[in-house]
N, C-alpha and C positions, 0 to 999 in steps of 0.2 A: 405872385407876380404872373401876369399873362404875357407870353411872348408869341406874337403872330409872325410867322415867316413871311417875308416880303411877297413871295409868289402866292401864298395863301391869302394874304390881304387883298391882292388883286382879284382872286377868285371870289372872295366874299363880297366885293364891291358890286358884282353883277346880281347878287341876290336881291329879291324884293325887299323894300323897306321893313315890312312887317317881320320877315324872317330875320333880317339883321338885328332888329330890336329884340326878338326872342333869343337870338344868339348872344347879344350883349348881356341880357339877363342871366342866361345860363353861365356865361363866363364869369360874371360878377359873383355868382354863387360859388363857383369853383375857386375863385380868388379868395373868397371868404372862408374857404376850407370846408364848405358843405359838400357832402357826397351827393352825386347825381345817380339815379337808378332808372330802370325801365319805367315808362316807355321813352323817357327823354334821352337817356344815355345807356349804351351797352358796351361791354368789353369787346375788344378786337384782338385777341391773343394771336391770331394768325399773322398780324402785322408786326407785333412785338409786345414784350411785357410792359404793362402800364399804359397800353394804348386803348383808347375808347372812341366811340362814335356818337356824336350828338345827332339826334333824329328830330329834324325840324320840318314843319309842314305849313303850307298855306293853300289858298285856292288854286294857285298856279302849279302846285305839285309838292314833291318831297325833296328835301335838301339834307345833305349830310356834311358834318364837319368832324374831321378826325383830329384828335388831340392826344398828347402823351403826358403822363404824370411821371416824370423821371425822378424828380426830387419832390419831396412833400410840399415845398413852397413855390414851385414853378410849374406852370401849365404851358406846354408848347403846342400851338395850334399849327398842324402840319398841312392839312389839305381840306378843301371845301369843294363840293360839287352838287349839281342837281341830279337827283336819282331818276333814271329813266327806265330802269329794268328792275325786276324783282330782286335779283342778286346784286351785290356790290360789284361793279365792273373790275375786272382784273387790272386794267390800267390804273384805276384809282388806288387799288391795294398796293401795286408796285410803286407808284409815285409816293404814297405815304411811307412805305418801307425805306425808299431811297432818302427821303427827307429826314426820317428818323435817324438813319445812319449818319447823315451829315451833321446833325446836332449832337450826336453822341461822340463824334470824333474830335 
């Protein structure tokens, strides 16, 4: 099951159509229980255990979607943003941490 937090859903809506389609494909693969690896997905242990980042790209730039695998059958989509710098912005990391805490409580 895929659970997209409301705020994250709004973040995803501003992504280009092509990126949203790639995201839908990646989430369908996760929902089917298929593991995703680099270069599409990478672990983000600095945010929390079981947290990963989807790495999506199109002509307009790079996009990231942070998700958590808390239980084997549930994927929580926490945060989505357009990447504008080499490193993941501290604000995005903190926001993903905050949203992870909210779903864990």
